[in-house]
C-alpha positions in Angstrom: 140.4 60.2 42.9 139.1 63.4 44.6 139.7 66.8 43.3 141.9 69.6 44.8 140.1 72.0 47.0 140.6 75.8 45.7 142.3 78.3 48.2 140.0 81.0 49.8 141.1 84.4 48.9 141.2 86.8 51.8 140.7 90.4 51.1 142.3 92.6 53.5 140.3 95.9 53.6 142.4 98.9 55.1 140.5 101.2 57.6 140.7 104.7 56.9 143.1 106.4 59.5 141.8 108.7 62.4 144.7 111.1 62.6 146.2 112.8 59.4 149.5 114.5 58.5 149.6 118.4 59.4 150.9 120.5 56.7 152.3 123.2 58.9 154.3 121.3 61.8 154.6 117.7 59.8 153.3 115.7 62.7 150.4 113.1 62.4 148.2 115.1 64.8 145.3 116.4 62.7 141.8 115.3 63.6 139.1 115.7 61.2 135.2 115.9 62.2 132.1 116.5 59.9 128.8 117.5 61.5 125.9 116.4 59.5 123.3 118.2 61.7 125.2 121.6 61.5 126.7 121.1 58.1 130.1 122.2 59.0 133.5 120.5 59.0 136.1 121.2 61.5 140.0 120.2 61.0 142.2 120.8 64.1 145.9 119.9 64.6 146.5 119.2 68.3 150.2 120.0 67.9 150.4 123.4 66.7 146.9 124.4 67.1 146.1 125.1 63.3 142.2 124.8 62.7 139.9 125.4 60.1 135.9 125.2 59.9 134.1 125.4 56.7 130.6 124.2 55.3 130.3 120.6 54.6 128.6 119.1 51.3 126.3 115.8 51.6 128.2 112.9 51.6 131.4 114.6 52.7 133.5 112.4 55.0 136.4 112.9 57.3 138.9 112.2 54.5 137.4 114.8 51.9 137.3 117.4 54.7 141.0 116.9 55.5 141.7 117.2 51.6 140.0 120.2 51.6 141.8 121.7 54.5 145.0 120.8 53.0 144.0 122.7 49.7 143.0 125.7 51.7 146.3 125.7 53.5 148.4 125.5 50.5 146.5 128.1 48.5 147.6 130.5 51.2 144.5 130.3 53.6 143.1 133.5 51.9 139.5 132.3 52.1 137.5 134.0 55.0 136.3 130.6 56.4 139.8 129.9 57.6 140.6 130.3 61.2 144.3 130.2 62.0 145.4 130.5 65.8 
């Protein structure tokens, strides 16, 4: 009598998206880049042209930069670091 084999549990890891939803035009065209050498984060919508550049913190990723961009947008973009074309 042999014993039954256990099933291998596959863990599916989701990758982070490269393009995000634009809060202004509603399209999935926002690209976020974080430059560690320049210590700047740049977030640009390729559809409507909305863009923002702000200083990044150590350990900041593209998702964190996008979230900060959305926060700045919904605050009204009153900060001096926001550039809207």
